C-alpha positions in Angstrom: 12.6 35.7 11.1 10.1 33.1 9.3 8.7 30.9 12.2 9.2 26.9 11.8 6.0 24.9 10.6 3.3 23.7 12.9 4.1 20.2 12.4 7.8 20.0 13.5 7.1 23.1 16.5 4.1 20.4 18.1 4.9 17.4 18.9 1.6 15.4 18.0 0.6 13.2 20.7 -0.5 9.7 20.6 -4.5 9.0 19.6 -6.0 7.1 22.9 -7.3 3.4 21.4 -10.6 4.6 21.4 -10.2 7.6 19.6 -8.0 5.2 16.6 -11.2 3.3 16.6 -13.7 6.4 16.1 -11.5 7.0 13.6 -11.1 3.8 11.8 -14.5 3.9 12.3 -15.5 7.0 10.2 -13.4 6.2 7.6 -15.0 2.5 6.9 -18.3 4.9 7.6 -17.6 7.4 4.5 -15.6 4.9 2.2 -16.9 1.3 3.1 -16.2 0.2 -0.1 -12.6 0.4 0.1 -10.9 -1.7 -2.4 -6.8 -1.7 -4.3 -6.7 0.4 -7.2 -4.4 -1.5 -9.1 -6.1 -4.0 -11.3 -5.9 -7.9 -11.4 -7.5 -10.7 -11.9 -5.8 -13.3 -9.8 -3.1 -13.8 -6.6 0.0 -13.8 -9.5 -1.8 -11.0 -11.5 -1.9 -9.0 -8.0 1.5 -10.0 -7.3 3.0 -9.0 -10.1 1.0 -5.9 -10.0 2.4 -4.3 -6.9 5.8 -5.2 -7.1 5.2 -2.8 -10.7 3.8 -0.4 -8.2 7.0 0.2 -6.6 8.0 4.4 -7.1 5.2 4.7 -9.6 1.6 5.1 -9.8 -1.2 3.2 -9.6 -2.9 4.6 -12.1 0.9 4.5 -14.6 0.8 0.6 -13.3 -2.8 -0.3 -14.5 -2.0 1.9 -17.8 1.1 -1.1 -18.3 -0.8 -4.2 -16.8 -3.9 -3.8 -19.1 -1.8 -4.9 -22.2 0.8 -6.9 -20.5 -1.3 -9.2 -18.8 -3.5 -9.9 -22.2 -0.3 -11.1 -22.9 1.2 -12.8 -20.0 -1.7 -13.9 -16.9 0.4 -17.0 -15.5 4.0 -17.2 -14.5 4.5 -19.8 -17.4 3.5 -17.0 -19.8 6.0 -14.7 -18.6 8.9 -16.1 -18.4 8.0 -17.5 -21.8 7.7 -13.8 -22.5 11.0 -13.1 -20.8 12.5 -9.7 -20.1 12.5 -8.1 -23.4 9.2 -8.8 -23.7 7.8 -7.5 -20.3 10.0 -4.6 -20.7 8.2 -3.7 -23.6 5.1 -3.7 -21.8 6.1 -1.4 -18.7 8.7 0.2 -20.1 6.6 3.4 -19.6 7.0 2.6 -15.2 9.6 3.5 -13.3 12.3 1.3 -12.5 11.3 -0.7 -15.0 14.4 -3.0 -16.8 15.0 -4.2 -12.8 11.1 -5.2 -12.7 11.0 -7.0 -16.1 14.2 -8.8 -14.1 12.0 -9.4 -11.3 8.7 -10.2 -12.7 10.3 -12.6 -14.9 12.3 -14.1 -11.8 9.5 -14.4 -9.6 8.0 -16.3 -12.3 10.1 -18.4 -12.7 10.5 -19.0 -8.5 6.9 -19.7 -8.6 7.5 -22.5 -11.4 9.9 -24.4 -9.9 8.4 -24.1 -6.2 5.1 -23.4 -5.9 3.7 -25.2 -8.9 2.6 -21.8 -10.6 0.5 -21.0 -7.5 1.2 -18.0 -4.9 2.0 -19.1 -1.6 0.4 -18.0 1.4 3.3 -17.2 3.9 5.3 -14.1 4.4 9.2 -16.0 5.0 8.2 -17.4 0.8 6.8 -14.5 -0.6 10.0 -12.3 0.7 12.1 -15.1 -1.0 10.9 -14.1 -5.0 13.2 -11.1 -6.0 11.3 -7.9 -6.2 9.4 -8.7 -3.2 10.0 -6.7 0.1 7.9 -6.6 3.2 5.5 -4.1 1.7 4.4 -5.9 -0.8 4.2 -9.0 0.8 2.0 -7.6 3.3 -0.7 -6.3 0.2 -0.6 -10.0 -1.3 -1.3 -11.6 2.1 -4.0 -9.3 3.3 -5.8 -9.2 -0.4 -5.2 -12.2 -1.5 -5.1 -14.2 1.5 -7.9 -12.2 3.5 -4.7 -12.3 6.1 -4.7 -9.0 8.7 -1.9 -7.2 7.7 -0.3 -3.5 7.0 1.2 -2.5 4.4 2.7 1.2 4.9 3.9 2.8 2.2 4.4 6.5 2.0 0.9 8.0 2.7 0.2 5.6 5.7 3.2 6.4 7.2 2.6 9.9 6.5 -1.0 9.7 8.1 -0.1 7.7 11.4 2.4 10.4 12.2 0.1 13.3 11.6 -3.2 12.2 12.9 -1.5 10.6 16.0 -2.9 6.9 15.1 0.5 5.1 14.9 3.6 7.1 15.5 6.6 5.8 14.4 10.5 6.7 13.1 9.9 4.3 10.1 7.8 2.1 8.8 8.1 -0.9 10.4 7.3 0.8 14.1 4.4 2.5 12.4 3.2 -1.1 11.1 3.9 -2.4 14.3 1.9 0.3 15.9 -1.2 -0.1 13.4 -1.5 -3.6 13.9 -1.1 -3.3 17.8 -3.7 -0.4 18.2 -6.0 -0.7 15.5 -9.3 -3.3 17.0 -8.3 -6.6 14.9 -11.7 -6.8 13.3 -11.2 -3.4 11.7 -7.5 -4.1 10.8 -7.3 -6.3 7.5 -9.2 -3.6 5.7 -7.7 -0.8 7.3 -5.2 -1.0 4.5 -7.4 0.6 2.1 -9.6 3.0 4.2 -5.9 4.4 5.4 -4.4 4.1 2.0 -7.3 6.1 0.3 -7.2 8.8 3.1 -3.5 9.4 2.7 -3.8 9.6 -1.0 -6.4 11.7 -1.6 -7.5 13.7 1.9 -4.6 14.1 4.4 -2.4 14.6 1.1 1.8 15.5 2.1 1.2 19.0 1.2 -2.1 20.1 1.5 -4.3 18.0 3.7 -7.6 18.2 3.3 -9.1 18.6 6.4 -12.6 20.0 6.0 -13.0 16.8 3.8 -11.7 14.2 6.7 -14.6 12.3 8.0 -12.4 12.4 11.1 -10.9 15.7 11.9 -12.4 15.9 15.3 -10.5 13.1 16.2 -6.9 13.6 14.4 -4.2 14.9 16.6 -2.9 17.4 13.3 -2.3 19.9 15.4 -2.3 22.4 11.6 -6.3 21.5 10.3 -6.8 23.3 7.6 -10.7 23.2 7.9 -11.1 25.8 5.0 -12.2 25.2 1.8 
């Protein structure tokens, strides 16, 4: 009879606040210049890129926006391009039809309500088509230097697996991370954590031997052999 996985057999315990600080500081030391892997040139192109990144890789979005942003890099240019025009550039990524509609619609709303500027408030951002809490958090973090935490599948997994922030849903993990990570480290932690989850603390086979913070991680089934 097969045994259950260690992750389901053993409940991961939460890190202490001291361990949380150590964990984050070790990631920071390993990757001090971490930043978004999406290509953008303004708060507007950042917003569009993040909206397009839902259920798509950053690499695929960058490939699409390389040409899209040459054709339209402002809300007025995007509205002029129209849904079919946008679709022509992004039809290689998932949900491209809905995303085409949302990008044109949010651009029109920016022109109508904000003179073409991207607002720096969560409520205003989340009122735009295609913009949810995670997208708003990314834009507020990068474009407006706010200490927000955008929890994607990588950060959700990492938070629960390591004991950094345990929660049943993304909002619970987001709130736990904001509460537990030292304030001065919080803003940049979004980048450190997402890249760590993307490239080291992977879903199927975490590469624990590459992790600089394995000593304080509470994951009970560390894969330390190369």
